[in-house]
Steps between C-alpha positions, in 0.01 A plus 500: 500500500747758624486705821373802321213303357425348835483852651261619238281192546499546878373856448212381279158404600208340318146616504181363346229654295226387265757410235732308736830560667676835455877513538590817683869482402397514138275796569785679675730431214255638247438812704877543528536467118235772449666731754840460325336585167347818652836627632663520157844380617498670841370212710706392803429207725446731795251725316321198352471334837357822652254550216368143514511443870761220468791401720824605328629139512182385323533772247865404431404138445218590259722731305771239480247242369367746238851592403605140455219452245567824316187687609706770670857619475731659760649823382864610577375735771304224688159595362271258323319530166299278272708225337479349153236245586290758685527726202396224254201421722396867487532514124297183456220635721511840324468325158200302615317781678598802296264674254488402136719718269203690359362566847847627599496730198167650614660558843787679334250716309328584823829597661609705199177692493483579874872504595391349828568167674277243323444129553285217380341229717349167390344183630747229600368183671196678636665816634578847368871520429700812417679395179703793375591854615643794312628773731392858430720794428395672815618396841255251663563270797242227553549205733426153363527629141652168386427261221325199643327689783155359578408641843225734629273470200224691678720807526640521144334669200673246269322218679168674554480565128498126442291403805224736388427285200529152662177315589370628835508156656876467435573840654285414798677170545839678492428783740172461696573410864877544453706778666575798268819667616483875553830607342425874510210707624338479152522120463172310462441311826185291442351281236192728468730796428684295242177397328390854480829609351489221241152609390633854459785374289260315268298819446814716453707257293826538698623466861660757729736461793526837676762438768333162583809281454765756589495856632578768237442262207191481273427238230266475204433153348281360228432127416526304178299196406535169321276403208241360741482831685683372807751754648852388402701777658536872555722800417588749776687831529628625832563870584566710812191652654631851420466431125179300507229772489644644176567164335210280612290539189791457264628191681155344511465541125848354440453186711153443345665530153758243599223266632301545176811423291572184699139391490493535123829320470373200697175502303648534148863386532608832349658805664337809348501862617168670572358731242396752770589552865273347763279737686219463752468243772360187334655159502756427218350304212 
């Protein structure tokens, strides 16, 4: 073991949980890899250390270790970016968690019809995972608009559209008695509020996020279902609040059409276009 490795090990601690020992050095390394990926080639040891609350010496040792294994690379100017092994890891994860080609085609149709930022979410190992995003033609800045994002399900229309059709005991197990973070003034803050909103979504057929996840952003989402009637995912469109009043009804119809197309696809194995546009506020067949 070299001196650098010894320094990294001396900075590490172990903690226990229900699953056994947790290696803090590994957790720091994974957080560092995520931070490098987020910076798109602009990450420096100093900025990474500040962002993650690490000592610069610890940050350097972790970067050196990741670089030696090809997970990051050092650029000519001294910045760090994702390396070949990190890129391969990302591609493998994307392949496993991304939507099926026909679902992706429905997402493209939704984007082409609305010209807005559109994305599809699906179940992955018991959570709601954002699988693919197509950016709109209009300017839109949304934090955490990343493939793979799974956080704050109580605040996002894309997740509420799915949660509304899960068995009530599952939703209660997930959220009752747990803290619901208030991200904005409009974010649902209690389980009772969430349960009321999910009941509204079931009656309406689609979910709304009106500045609940981010100020100045509104979202409309509709679910799609597997052959057993279990929600398999959702389609969502995001728009600035300034355009929402004029576009709400149109966007609701378009996400519901996307949900109906995907539901029929999963039921029949065929991708067929609807004979007439969806109207009203009933659940997709």
